[in-house]
TIDO-635712 format. One line per 2 residues: number of its first residue (from 1); their letters; for each residue x, y, z of N, C-alpha, C. Coordinates in Angstrom, 2 decimals. Layout:
<nodes>
NUM = A = X/Y/Z/X/Y/Z/X/Y/Z; ...
</nodes>
This chain:
<nodes>
1 = XX = 1.23/-1.26/-0.28/-0.34/0.06/0.15/0.73/1.42/0.13; 0.38/2.24/-0.52/0.94/3.43/-0.97/1.75/4.32/0.46
3 = XX = 2.81/4.72/0.19/2.68/5.77/1.89/2.47/6.96/1.52; 1.59/7.52/2.46/1.21/8.94/1.73/1.69/10.01/2.83
5 = XX = 2.25/9.60/3.98/3.06/10.48/5.03/4.09/9.83/5.15; 5.24/10.69/5.17/6.95/9.65/6.01/7.25/11.07/6.66
7 = XX = 7.61/10.61/7.73/8.28/11.57/9.16/9.24/10.80/9.51; 10.37/11.44/9.33/11.71/10.79/9.41/12.53/11.81/10.54
9 = XX = 12.97/11.88/11.38/14.21/12.04/12.28/13.62/14.03/12.57; 12.09/13.74/12.88/11.60/15.34/13.26/11.70/15.34/14.62
11 = XX = 12.39/17.00/14.81/12.76/17.39/15.94/12.27/18.84/15.98; 11.64/19.50/16.74/11.39/20.65/16.87/11.08/21.53/18.91
13 = XX = 11.78/22.58/18.76/11.94/22.93/19.96/11.23/24.54/19.86; 10.99/24.83/20.85/10.46/26.38/21.33/11.57/27.40/22.21
15 = XX = 12.58/27.77/22.40/13.56/27.82/22.38/14.51/26.93/23.31; 14.27/26.60/24.85/14.85/25.61/25.52/13.97/24.45/25.43
17 = XX = 12.63/24.69/25.43/11.70/23.71/25.34/11.93/22.87/24.49; 12.06/21.70/24.35/11.99/20.36/22.94/10.47/19.92/23.25
19 = XX = 9.95/20.00/21.87/8.81/19.56/22.20/8.32/18.56/21.38; 8.99/18.13/20.30/9.34/16.80/19.20/10.67/16.55/19.60
21 = XX = 11.16/15.15/19.74/12.64/14.34/19.72/13.01/13.30/18.41; 13.36/13.88/17.73/13.32/12.56/16.43/12.47/11.39/16.30
23 = XX = 11.46/11.81/16.29/10.07/11.42/15.84/10.01/10.69/14.46; 9.56/9.39/14.17/9.51/9.29/12.88/8.35/7.70/12.32
25 = XX = 7.52/8.26/11.66/6.62/7.28/11.20/5.86/7.61/9.71; 5.25/6.41/9.44/4.91/6.72/8.52/3.23/6.30/8.24
27 = XX = 2.37/6.81/7.32/1.03/6.52/7.22/0.52/6.15/5.76; -0.21/5.20/6.00/-0.17/4.39/4.77/-1.81/4.98/4.07
29 = XX = -1.61/5.28/2.77/-3.04/5.67/1.91/-4.18/5.17/2.58; -5.49/5.46/2.69/-6.54/5.08/3.20/-6.58/4.41/4.75
31 = XX = -4.94/4.87/5.30/-4.96/4.79/6.74/-5.69/5.48/7.57; -6.26/5.30/8.75/-6.46/5.72/10.29/-5.53/6.00/11.12
33 = XX = -4.92/6.96/11.10/-3.80/6.87/12.29/-3.58/7.75/13.56; -3.24/7.46/14.13/-3.45/8.34/15.49/-2.34/8.28/16.27
35 = XX = -2.42/9.59/16.78/-1.05/10.26/17.60/-1.85/9.90/18.96; -1.29/9.28/20.11/-2.01/9.12/21.33/-1.13/9.62/22.23
37 = XX = -1.84/10.14/23.58/-1.02/10.58/24.75/-1.20/11.61/25.38; -0.94/12.05/26.30/-1.33/13.10/27.38/-1.16/14.81/26.35
39 = XX = -1.59/15.70/27.33/-0.73/17.27/26.67/0.67/17.03/27.09; 1.33/18.15/26.07/2.69/18.07/26.10/3.23/16.93/25.42
41 = XX = 2.44/16.18/24.67/3.44/14.38/24.12/3.89/15.26/22.58; 3.67/16.34/22.66/3.84/16.91/20.89/3.00/16.24/20.01
43 = XX = 2.01/16.22/19.92/1.44/15.91/19.15/1.00/17.13/18.05; 0.76/18.17/19.52/0.25/19.48/18.06/0.91/20.04/17.40
45 = XX = 2.43/20.04/17.75/3.61/20.23/17.04/3.88/19.77/15.80; 3.81/18.33/16.18/3.65/17.76/14.82/2.67/18.05/14.03
47 = XX = 1.76/17.74/14.06/0.38/18.38/13.67/0.52/19.44/12.69; 0.61/20.49/13.10/1.31/21.96/12.89/2.08/21.69/11.95
49 = XX = 3.58/21.17/12.05/4.37/21.07/11.03/4.15/20.37/9.86; 3.38/19.13/10.10/2.73/18.29/9.00/1.87/19.28/7.51
51 = XX = 1.11/20.27/8.66/0.18/20.89/7.54/1.05/22.60/7.13; 2.34/22.45/7.61/3.30/23.46/7.11/3.18/24.97/7.81
53 = XX = 2.15/24.72/9.19/2.27/26.12/9.67/3.42/25.92/10.87; 4.04/25.23/11.27/5.69/25.07/11.78/6.19/24.62/10.74
55 = XX = 7.55/24.72/10.75/9.08/24.24/10.16/9.80/23.35/11.19; 10.52/22.53/10.71/11.02/21.59/11.39/12.08/21.81/11.72
57 = XX = 12.75/21.95/13.18/14.35/22.22/13.43/15.11/21.01/12.45; 14.71/19.64/12.81/15.76/18.87/12.34/14.73/17.83/11.54
59 = XX = 15.40/17.01/10.08/14.30/15.85/10.26/13.50/16.47/8.68; 12.44/15.34/8.08/12.08/15.53/6.90/10.95/15.04/6.82
61 = XX = 9.92/16.11/6.82/8.37/15.30/6.63/7.86/15.69/5.43; 6.87/14.68/4.90/6.43/14.85/3.57/5.01/14.32/3.43
63 = XX = 4.26/14.65/2.87/2.94/14.89/2.24/2.84/14.21/0.74; 2.56/12.42/0.57/1.99/12.65/-0.73/3.37/12.88/-1.77
65 = XX = 4.34/13.01/-1.38/5.61/12.80/-1.64/6.53/14.96/-1.68; 5.40/15.34/-1.31/5.40/17.05/-1.33/6.39/16.93/0.27
67 = XX = 7.42/17.92/-0.01/8.27/18.31/1.49/7.15/19.43/2.01; 7.19/19.28/3.15/6.69/20.40/4.02/7.06/21.63/4.01
69 = XX = 8.93/21.91/4.03/9.17/23.13/3.86/9.29/23.43/2.62; 9.38/22.73/1.06/9.96/23.23/0.20/8.80/23.37/-0.51
71 = XX = 7.72/22.91/-0.16/6.44/22.51/-1.43/4.69/22.75/-0.71; 5.03/24.23/0.16/4.35/24.40/1.03/3.00/24.53/0.12
73 = XX = 2.69/25.42/-0.79/1.37/25.78/-1.68/0.92/24.07/-2.25; 1.78/23.17/-2.89/1.25/22.10/-2.98/1.00/20.97/-1.70
75 = XX = 1.36/21.31/-0.82/0.80/20.13/1.09/-0.27/20.85/1.05; -0.70/22.20/1.26/-1.83/22.93/2.01/-3.01/23.03/0.91
77 = XX = -2.60/22.37/-0.46/-3.88/22.14/-1.04/-4.44/20.37/-0.92; -3.58/19.81/-0.55/-4.18/18.43/-0.71/-4.41/17.70/0.73
79 = XX = -4.64/18.85/1.80/-4.74/18.74/3.22/-5.75/19.30/3.58; -6.42/18.98/4.66/-7.49/19.26/5.00/-6.72/19.42/7.21
81 = XX = -7.05/20.85/7.48/-6.82/20.28/8.91/-7.93/21.00/9.84; -7.69/20.15/11.45/-8.95/20.83/11.95/-8.41/21.44/13.33
83 = XX = -8.24/22.29/13.77/-7.06/22.68/15.23/-7.77/22.17/16.21; -7.62/22.33/17.44/-8.22/21.77/18.62/-9.40/22.88/18.89
85 = XX = -9.15/24.12/18.93/-10.13/25.00/18.91/-11.28/25.41/17.80; -12.16/25.88/18.15/-12.93/25.73/17.24/-12.65/27.30/16.35
87 = XX = -12.64/27.08/15.07/-12.12/28.20/14.46/-12.92/28.50/13.20; -14.13/28.23/13.32/-14.84/28.74/12.43/-15.55/30.42/12.43
89 = XX = -16.56/30.80/11.93/-16.88/32.17/12.31/-18.47/32.15/12.82; -18.37/32.40/14.50/-19.45/32.20/15.07/-20.86/33.01/14.29
91 = XX = -20.68/34.08/13.76/-21.48/34.81/13.32/-22.37/34.68/11.89; -21.43/33.97/11.49/-22.00/33.03/9.78/-22.77/31.90/10.53
93 = XX = -23.99/31.76/9.64/-24.45/30.28/10.01/-23.96/29.43/9.05; -24.72/27.88/9.55/-23.68/26.43/9.50/-23.75/26.51/7.73
95 = XX = -24.57/27.14/6.56/-24.47/27.17/5.35/-23.15/28.21/4.94; -23.13/29.09/5.67/-22.59/30.38/5.35/-20.85/30.17/5.59
97 = XX = -20.93/29.30/6.28/-19.14/28.53/6.87/-18.83/27.92/5.80; -19.90/26.87/5.24/-19.60/25.98/4.34/-19.39/27.06/2.99
99 = XX = -19.93/27.36/2.82/-19.53/28.46/1.44/-18.40/28.92/1.20; -18.29/29.83/2.28/-17.20/30.38/3.16/-15.75/29.75/2.78
101 = XX = -15.41/28.35/2.97/-14.20/27.98/3.04/-14.56/27.35/1.70; -15.62/27.21/1.12/-15.60/26.65/-0.56/-14.55/27.42/-1.33
103 = XX = -15.21/28.79/-1.13/-14.79/30.01/-1.71/-13.01/29.95/-1.42; -12.83/29.75/-0.14/-12.01/30.07/0.44/-10.71/28.47/-0.83
105 = XX = -11.36/27.80/-1.14/-10.68/26.69/-1.37/-10.71/26.48/-3.14; -11.59/28.03/-3.41/-11.52/27.54/-4.71/-12.33/26.49/-5.48
107 = XX = -13.27/26.01/-4.60/-14.27/24.88/-5.30/-15.13/25.39/-6.47; -14.95/24.77/-7.55/-15.80/25.29/-8.65/-17.16/25.30/-8.51
109 = XX = -17.39/26.25/-8.70/-19.32/26.64/-8.50/-20.23/25.45/-8.85; -20.03/24.64/-10.45/-20.74/23.55/-10.36/-20.17/22.72/-9.51
111 = XX = -19.53/22.25/-8.97/-19.36/21.01/-8.02/-20.27/21.40/-6.65; -20.22/22.37/-6.16/-20.92/23.04/-4.87/-21.56/22.05/-4.25
113 = XX = -23.15/22.64/-5.38/-24.10/21.55/-4.58/-24.33/20.34/-4.37; -23.49/19.23/-5.06/-23.25/17.95/-4.56/-22.43/17.73/-3.55
115 = XX = -21.31/18.46/-3.37/-20.36/18.41/-2.13/-21.43/18.91/-0.75; -22.13/20.03/-1.27/-22.78/20.76/0.09/-23.86/19.19/0.50
117 = XX = -24.46/18.75/-0.57/-25.32/17.54/-0.14/-24.88/16.74/0.29; -23.39/15.85/0.21/-22.74/15.00/0.85/-22.18/15.27/2.48
119 = XX = -21.81/16.44/2.37/-21.47/16.74/4.12/-22.50/17.25/4.32; -23.70/17.78/4.22/-24.81/17.20/5.20/-25.25/16.16/5.13
121 = XX = -25.28/15.02/4.64/-25.78/13.79/4.56/-25.07/13.50/5.78; -23.74/12.97/5.92/-22.98/12.58/6.83/-23.10/13.30/8.12
123 = XX = -22.68/14.73/7.81/-22.65/15.60/9.14/-24.28/15.47/10.01; -25.27/15.71/9.31/-26.92/15.64/9.55/-26.83/16.86/10.30
125 = XX = -26.38/17.96/9.41/-26.42/19.07/10.05/-27.35/20.15/9.12; -28.22/19.46/7.86/-29.37/20.23/7.06/-30.04/20.87/8.01
127 = XX = -30.97/20.32/9.09/-32.01/20.82/9.51/-31.59/22.20/10.30; -29.82/22.29/10.60/-29.67/23.40/11.37/-28.70/24.54/10.11
129 = XX = -29.12/24.11/8.82/-27.95/25.25/7.73/-28.33/26.86/8.15; -29.60/27.21/9.16/-29.73/28.43/8.54/-29.31/29.08/10.38
131 = XX = -28.39/28.15/11.36/-28.14/28.45/12.26/-26.85/28.73/12.69; -26.86/30.00/13.66/-25.32/30.67/13.55/-24.17/29.59/14.15
133 = XX = -23.40/29.63/13.85/-22.70/28.26/14.25/-21.94/28.43/15.78; -22.02/29.69/16.38/-21.75/30.26/17.79/-23.04/29.76/18.37
135 = XX = -23.95/29.44/17.99/-25.02/28.74/18.54/-25.14/27.28/18.77; -24.54/26.70/18.19/-24.77/25.37/17.86/-23.75/24.37/19.20
137 = XX = -23.85/23.09/19.59/-23.65/22.55/20.36/-22.21/22.04/20.32; -21.50/21.78/21.35/-20.18/20.92/21.04/-19.86/20.21/19.85
139 = XX = -20.84/19.22/20.09/-20.39/18.45/19.12/-21.26/18.42/17.61; -22.25/19.37/17.54/-22.28/20.22/16.35/-21.22/21.08/15.88
141 = XX = -20.74/21.95/16.87/-19.10/22.42/16.06/-18.06/21.39/15.41; -18.13/20.46/16.38/-16.93/19.77/15.43/-17.34/19.03/14.26
143 = XX = -18.85/18.77/13.81/-18.97/18.22/12.37/-19.38/19.69/11.70; -19.65/20.47/12.02/-19.38/21.64/11.12/-17.64/21.61/10.87
145 = XX = -17.09/22.00/11.86/-15.30/22.20/11.49/-15.04/21.57/10.34; -15.04/19.95/10.83/-15.10/18.56/10.04/-15.55/19.03/8.45
147 = XX = -16.78/19.13/8.17/-17.55/19.81/7.26/-16.44/20.31/5.82; -16.27/21.75/7.22/-15.67/22.51/6.67/-14.43/22.21/5.58
149 = XX = -13.84/21.86/6.83/-12.43/20.82/6.62/-12.36/19.75/5.10; -13.35/19.52/5.04/-13.37/18.49/3.61/-13.78/18.66/2.41
151 = XX = -14.61/20.59/2.51/-15.31/20.85/1.54/-14.11/20.98/-0.01; -12.67/20.81/0.60/-12.14/20.91/-0.92/-11.42/19.45/-1.38
153 = XX = -12.08/18.33/-0.67/-11.99/17.19/-0.61/-10.67/16.47/-0.48; -10.12/16.97/0.40/-8.55/16.70/0.33/-7.95/15.05/0.89
155 = XX = -6.69/14.85/0.20/-6.09/13.84/0.38/-5.76/13.27/1.67; -5.50/14.14/2.38/-5.05/13.95/3.68/-5.61/14.81/4.80
157 = XX = -6.41/14.26/5.94/-7.60/14.94/6.85/-6.80/14.96/8.08; -5.79/15.87/8.42/-5.32/16.56/10.00/-6.20/16.82/11.00
159 = XX = -6.83/15.93/12.38/-7.53/16.31/13.41/-6.76/16.51/14.45; -6.73/17.78/14.96/-6.22/17.75/16.34/-7.22/17.50/17.65
161 = XX = -7.11/16.56/18.18/-8.19/16.22/19.26/-9.18/16.79/18.92; -9.93/15.87/18.05/-11.27/16.66/17.76/-12.45/16.57/18.50
163 = XX = -12.26/15.65/19.78/-13.12/15.26/20.60/-13.02/15.81/21.78; -12.17/16.50/21.95/-11.75/16.73/23.26/-12.72/18.11/23.86
165 = XX = -13.65/17.78/24.85/-14.65/18.17/25.58/-16.10/18.06/25.06; -16.30/16.80/24.10/-16.95/16.42/23.61/-18.15/15.36/24.32
167 = XX = -19.28/15.92/24.29/-19.90/14.43/25.35/-19.88/13.54/24.64; -20.13/12.12/25.50/-19.89/10.67/25.03/-20.67/10.27/23.52
169 = XX = -21.63/10.60/23.36/-22.70/10.67/22.37/-22.10/11.37/21.35; -21.54/12.12/21.44/-21.12/13.21/19.79/-19.97/12.67/19.47
171 = XX = -19.14/12.00/20.73/-17.63/11.53/20.44/-18.04/10.21/19.51; -18.68/9.57/20.05/-19.00/8.00/19.28/-19.61/8.31/17.32
173 = XX = -20.42/9.39/17.68/-20.92/9.86/16.40/-19.99/10.50/15.63; -18.97/10.84/15.79/-17.65/11.96/14.80/-16.72/10.73/15.08
175 = XX = -16.71/9.74/15.46/-15.81/8.51/15.03/-16.28/7.31/13.91; -18.00/7.79/14.19/-18.80/7.02/13.21/-18.33/7.49/11.70
177 = XX = -18.42/9.34/11.78/-18.10/9.40/10.99/-16.73/9.29/9.90; -16.05/9.58/10.98/-14.51/9.23/10.42/-14.26/7.90/10.05
179 = XX = -14.93/6.61/10.51/-14.68/5.83/9.72/-15.08/5.54/8.53; -16.56/6.07/8.42/-17.03/6.36/6.68/-16.20/6.98/5.90
181 = XX = -15.59/8.18/6.56/-14.41/8.59/5.76/-13.27/8.16/5.11; -13.03/7.19/5.78/-11.93/5.92/5.93/-12.21/5.07/4.52
183 = XX = -13.27/4.63/4.90/-14.15/3.63/3.88/-14.24/4.09/2.78; -14.48/5.57/2.48/-14.37/6.64/1.21/-13.05/6.66/0.89
185 = XX = -11.77/6.18/1.18/-10.57/6.17/0.58/-9.86/7.30/1.42; -10.23/8.09/2.02/-9.81/9.46/3.02/-8.33/8.78/3.89
187 = XX = -7.58/9.39/3.91/-6.42/9.15/4.52/-6.41/10.36/5.81; -6.64/9.73/7.34/-6.47/10.39/7.90/-5.62/10.39/9.30
189 = XX = -5.11/11.59/9.83/-4.22/11.39/11.10/-4.75/12.26/12.34; -5.27/11.47/13.61/-5.84/11.63/14.42/-4.79/12.04/15.85
191 = XX = -4.88/13.30/16.55/-4.34/12.94/17.71/-5.43/12.67/19.10; -5.04/12.33/19.97/-6.33/12.20/21.06/-5.54/11.79/22.37
193 = XX = -6.00/12.42/23.51/-5.39/11.84/24.83/-6.05/10.68/24.93; -7.48/10.71/24.44/-8.18/9.75/25.31/-7.67/7.89/24.51
195 = XX = -7.10/7.06/25.74/-6.68/5.69/24.92/-7.94/4.77/24.55; -9.00/5.29/24.93/-10.10/4.03/24.56/-10.32/4.45/22.85
197 = XX = -10.09/5.70/22.36/-10.35/6.30/21.28/-9.42/5.22/20.05; -7.83/4.94/20.76/-6.94/4.85/20.34/-7.61/3.13/19.31
199 = XX = -8.11/2.31/20.15/-8.97/1.59/19.34/-9.42/1.59/18.44; -10.03/3.22/17.55/-11.06/3.16/16.45/-9.77/2.96/15.70
201 = XX = -8.85/3.46/15.40/-7.32/3.55/14.72/-6.76/2.32/14.09; -6.37/2.41/12.98/-5.67/1.09/12.06/-4.30/1.30/13.03
203 = XX = -3.90/2.40/13.45/-2.25/1.65/13.75/-2.32/3.49/14.35; -1.34/3.54/15.87/-0.82/4.31/16.34/0.20/4.37/16.99
205 = XX = 1.26/5.76/17.37/2.08/6.10/18.00/2.02/6.69/19.15; 2.36/5.99/20.04/1.99/6.37/21.58/2.98/7.50/21.65
207 = XX = 2.58/8.33/22.29/3.93/9.97/22.80/3.83/10.04/23.85; 4.96/11.20/24.44/5.35/11.01/25.67/6.67/11.95/25.59
209 = XX = 6.04/13.41/26.00/7.06/14.51/26.40/8.23/14.31/24.97; 7.31/14.34/24.13/7.92/14.72/22.65/8.50/13.39/22.04
211 = XX = 8.90/12.09/22.73/9.16/10.81/22.07/8.04/10.25/21.92; 8.46/9.16/20.77/7.84/7.98/20.58/7.87/6.96/21.41
213 = XX = 7.17/6.30/22.32/7.05/5.25/22.67/6.84/4.21/22.40; 6.24/3.71/21.43/6.03/2.64/20.73/4.44/3.06/19.68
215 = XX = 4.80/2.10/18.68/4.00/1.91/17.57/3.52/0.99/17.02; 2.27/0.81/16.47/2.02/0.09/15.79/0.27/-0.33/15.55
217 = XX = 0.07/-1.64/15.94/-1.72/-1.82/16.00/-2.05/-1.43/17.05; -3.34/-1.46/17.66/-3.39/-1.33/19.01/-3.65/-2.82/19.61
219 = XX = -3.62/-3.51/19.39/-3.35/-5.24/18.93/-2.10/-5.47/19.02; -1.18/-5.23/18.35/-0.02/-5.16/18.35/0.78/-4.68/20.03
221 = XX = -0.12/-3.40/20.52/0.92/-3.12/21.37/0.31/-3.43/22.95; -0.86/-3.89/22.69/-1.20/-4.56/24.18/-0.77/-5.58/24.43
223 = XX = -0.11/-6.83/22.97/0.30/-7.95/23.44/1.78/-7.69/23.67; 2.47/-6.07/24.05/3.65/-6.08/24.15/3.54/-6.31/26.21
225 = XX = 2.57/-6.49/26.45/2.37/-6.60/28.11/2.53/-8.32/28.32; 3.46/-8.90/28.59/4.19/-10.00/28.64/3.42/-10.39/29.98
227 = XX = 3.70/-9.95/31.15/3.30/-9.94/32.34/2.11/-10.34/32.80; 1.61/-10.69/33.51/0.48/-11.16/33.94/-0.30/-10.07/34.52
229 = XX = -1.37/-9.95/34.39/-2.35/-8.66/35.21/-3.52/-8.67/35.76; -3.80/-8.62/36.90/-5.03/-8.77/37.66/-5.49/-7.66/38.25
231 = XX = -7.19/-7.61/38.27/-7.90/-6.16/38.61/-8.38/-6.81/39.42; -8.11/-5.73/40.88/-8.48/-5.87/42.32/-9.70/-5.04/42.60
233 = XX = -11.13/-5.72/42.67/-12.28/-4.56/42.86/-12.52/-4.08/43.66; -12.06/-3.11/44.68/-12.52/-2.95/45.82/-12.54/-1.87/45.88
235 = XX = -13.23/-0.44/46.18/-12.95/0.69/46.32/-12.53/0.95/47.72; -12.69/-0.03/49.04/-12.48/0.46/50.07/-10.64/0.17/50.01
237 = XX = -9.91/-0.64/49.44/-8.40/-0.59/49.64/-8.05/0.20/48.58; -8.92/0.91/47.44/-7.70/1.35/46.21/-7.38/2.34/46.25
239 = XX = -7.33/3.00/47.77/-5.56/4.25/47.89/-4.78/3.52/48.85; -4.37/2.39/48.84/-3.82/1.50/49.63/-2.71/0.89/48.38
241 = XX = -2.82/1.55/47.51/-1.80/1.03/46.31/-0.27/0.63/46.80; 0.14/1.85/47.92/1.32/1.91/48.36/2.04/0.30/48.91
243 = XX = 0.54/0.17/49.67/1.70/-1.40/50.57/1.23/-2.71/49.62; 0.27/-2.34/48.64/0.42/-3.59/47.69/2.13/-3.59/46.64
245 = XX = 1.88/-2.63/46.50/3.62/-2.68/45.68/4.53/-3.05/46.60; 4.41/-3.44/47.84/5.80/-4.08/48.23/5.56/-5.03/49.10
247 = XX = 4.45/-5.79/48.07/3.93/-7.16/48.41/5.09/-7.94/47.71; 5.51/-9.22/47.94/6.92/-9.91/46.82/5.70/-10.76/45.55
249 = XX = 6.61/-10.19/44.29/5.78/-10.56/43.57/4.70/-9.56/42.78; 4.46/-8.07/43.09/3.71/-7.24/42.59/5.06/-6.71/41.96
251 = XX = 4.60/-5.98/40.62/5.87/-5.46/39.75/5.14/-3.69/39.65; 4.03/-3.41/39.66/3.58/-2.20/39.88/1.65/-2.22/39.89
253 = XX = 1.47/-1.27/40.17/0.17/-0.76/40.77/-0.48/0.04/39.91; -1.55/0.10/39.27/-2.15/1.22/38.41/-3.60/1.45/39.58
255 = XX = -4.33/2.62/39.49/-5.51/3.36/39.43/-6.23/3.41/38.85; -7.82/2.72/39.14/-8.49/3.07/36.98/-9.93/3.03/38.64
257 = XX = -10.17/4.37/38.96/-11.26/4.56/39.39/-11.33/3.86/40.70; -12.64/2.70/41.01/-12.38/2.42/42.38/-12.27/0.81/41.92
259 = XX = -11.26/0.32/41.22/-10.30/-0.53/40.38/-8.42/-0.66/40.39; -8.37/-1.38/41.07/-6.43/-1.75/40.84/-6.30/-2.75/39.66
261 = XX = -5.23/-2.00/38.68/-4.61/-3.16/37.83/-3.53/-3.72/38.32; -3.01/-4.63/38.95/-2.07/-5.11/39.66/-1.31/-5.95/37.96
263 = XX = 0.03/-5.64/37.79/1.27/-6.41/37.06/1.94/-7.38/38.31; 2.01/-8.20/37.99/2.53/-9.55/38.75/3.78/-9.96/38.14
265 = XX = 4.84/-10.31/38.72/6.06/-11.12/38.17/5.68/-12.26/37.63; 6.46/-12.51/36.38/6.30/-13.29/35.42/6.04/-15.11/35.95
267 = XX = 6.99/-15.38/37.09/5.93/-16.89/37.34/5.27/-16.74/38.38; 4.61/-15.65/38.58/4.18/-15.37/40.30/2.74/-16.56/40.22
269 = XX = 2.25/-16.99/41.63/1.20/-17.56/41.53/-0.26/-16.59/41.98; -1.51/-16.88/41.26/-2.66/-15.81/41.70/-3.05/-16.59/43.10
271 = XX = -3.05/-17.21/43.66/-3.13/-17.57/44.98/-2.51/-16.93/45.68; -1.20/-17.36/45.69/-0.08/-16.78/46.58/-0.22/-15.32/46.60
273 = XX = -0.23/-14.34/45.47/-0.32/-13.03/45.31/-1.56/-12.32/46.00; -2.38/-12.95/46.06/-3.54/-12.75/46.85/-3.85/-12.91/48.31
275 = XX = -3.00/-14.34/48.57/-2.86/-14.26/50.01/-1.95/-13.17/50.79; -0.32/-12.91/49.55/0.30/-11.76/50.04/-0.33/-10.29/49.91
277 = XX = -1.05/-9.67/49.36/-1.93/-8.97/49.17/-3.08/-8.66/50.40; -3.48/-9.76/50.50/-4.75/-9.82/51.58/-4.11/-9.91/53.28
279 = XX = -2.56/-10.15/53.47/-1.69/-9.94/54.17/-1.85/-8.71/54.98; -1.08/-8.07/53.79/-0.34/-6.57/53.77/-1.78/-5.90/54.21
281 = XX = -3.18/-5.79/53.36/-4.05/-5.28/53.69/-5.06/-5.78/54.82; -4.68/-6.53/55.41/-5.90/-7.28/56.49/-7.05/-7.72/56.32
283 = XX = -7.12/-8.17/55.19/-8.59/-8.46/54.92/-8.48/-9.46/53.32; -9.40/-10.35/53.42/-9.25/-11.11/52.47/-9.45/-10.23/50.72
285 = XX = -8.76/-10.57/49.67/-9.03/-10.21/48.31/-9.50/-11.17/47.14; -9.74/-10.77/46.18/-9.86/-11.39/45.19/-8.92/-10.96/44.40
287 = XX = -8.53/-11.49/42.69/-8.07/-11.09/42.27/-8.38/-11.42/40.75; -9.01/-10.81/39.77/-9.43/-11.38/38.62/-8.40/-11.23/37.56
289 = XX = -7.97/-12.32/36.48/-7.25/-11.94/35.50/-7.73/-11.38/34.58; -6.88/-10.58/33.93/-7.90/-9.29/32.77/-6.33/-9.22/31.77
291 = XX = -6.89/-8.94/30.64/-5.87/-8.44/29.61/-5.65/-7.20/29.56; -4.34/-6.70/29.12/-4.06/-5.30/29.32/-4.61/-4.56/28.38
293 = XX = -5.04/-2.81/28.82/-5.54/-2.20/27.98/-4.73/-1.48/27.90; -4.42/-0.30/26.84/-3.51/0.36/26.02/-3.43/1.20/27.12
295 = XX = -3.95/1.72/28.15/-3.70/2.66/29.45/-2.87/2.09/30.14; -3.01/0.59/30.24/-1.53/0.03/30.67/-0.78/-0.11/30.25
297 = XX = -0.58/-0.21/29.00/0.54/-0.53/28.06/1.37/1.08/28.53; 0.36/2.57/28.07/1.11/3.72/28.12/1.78/3.62/29.40
299 = XX = 1.43/3.50/30.90/1.83/3.63/32.11/3.60/2.87/32.06; 3.11/1.82/31.42/3.91/1.00/31.56/5.43/1.19/30.91
301 = XX = 5.05/1.91/29.41/6.26/2.49/29.33/6.57/3.52/29.67; 5.85/4.32/30.12/6.05/5.94/30.56/7.13/5.49/32.00
303 = XX = 6.81/4.18/32.69/7.40/3.85/34.02/8.98/3.30/33.57; 8.94/2.65/32.03/10.21/2.15/31.67/11.11/3.23/31.13
305 = XX = 10.59/4.57/30.64/11.24/5.69/30.24/11.86/5.99/31.43; 11.18/6.42/32.26/11.64/6.60/33.44/12.61/6.25/33.93
307 = XX = 12.66/5.09/34.32/13.77/3.95/35.02/15.28/4.18/33.98; 14.89/4.65/32.87/15.86/4.56/31.87/16.51/5.72/32.39
309 = XX = 15.76/7.05/32.31/16.19/8.25/32.27/17.40/8.60/33.63; 16.33/7.94/34.79/17.39/7.36/36.18/18.40/7.08/36.07
</nodes>
């Protein structure tokens, strides 16, 4: 499959603060690719550089064979960029925003009706065509922003944390739209701090403090966790993880709401481990075997990075 995006040895700093360090990845045509990580991971810097809004300090970035430094006009012509913040015109209606961006991207007049019909169909914004953009809900604003980004039929769609601050129902609807676009052949790169959204991507890069910790399919990354994992579902002991960490056979403990995810040593015995934890807590506990989540993978990678730095 054709490589549409290539990032090699990309680094970028703001003064003395390094935002991205020696990042590299490739995105195949027709792929839904994710940059996954918390705030400060370098996701936005990477995306802004890909769409030519920033220049790399070192490394090369190509979109459809065009260099983001030398071929700015060509890259901008084939990419659609949706930044984190709502960037449309709140005093214009939904329809006026769409038509404004169509003019901005020089969409041929004869093609505009068909494009508007298609965008209204998948966004379901037709009933709100005359509503001012500033009066839309958060989810509807994101759909409008995506529609404006798609008005010129970009080859590559770049979406920076498009579902941050959006309610769960709208998040699911938005991802359904992205999957539909991917089925239509649009290549998408999306960033998100939500690990559960990474499962919707074909492949992902997990980023932390400007570094790529790992990349691959979500399934490949969860299989990186070779050690046995258990869940301790007990709200009364969830804050006593420090005592559990000292139990022989326990590698690490992470809090997930009222549940603890416990990573155990490779050859540990579950009943022996439960007895040791129960003894440390002064009560009987039950450990349920679980498959690692991407959150578990991320935390494990960050801890490994911290040990190496130390």
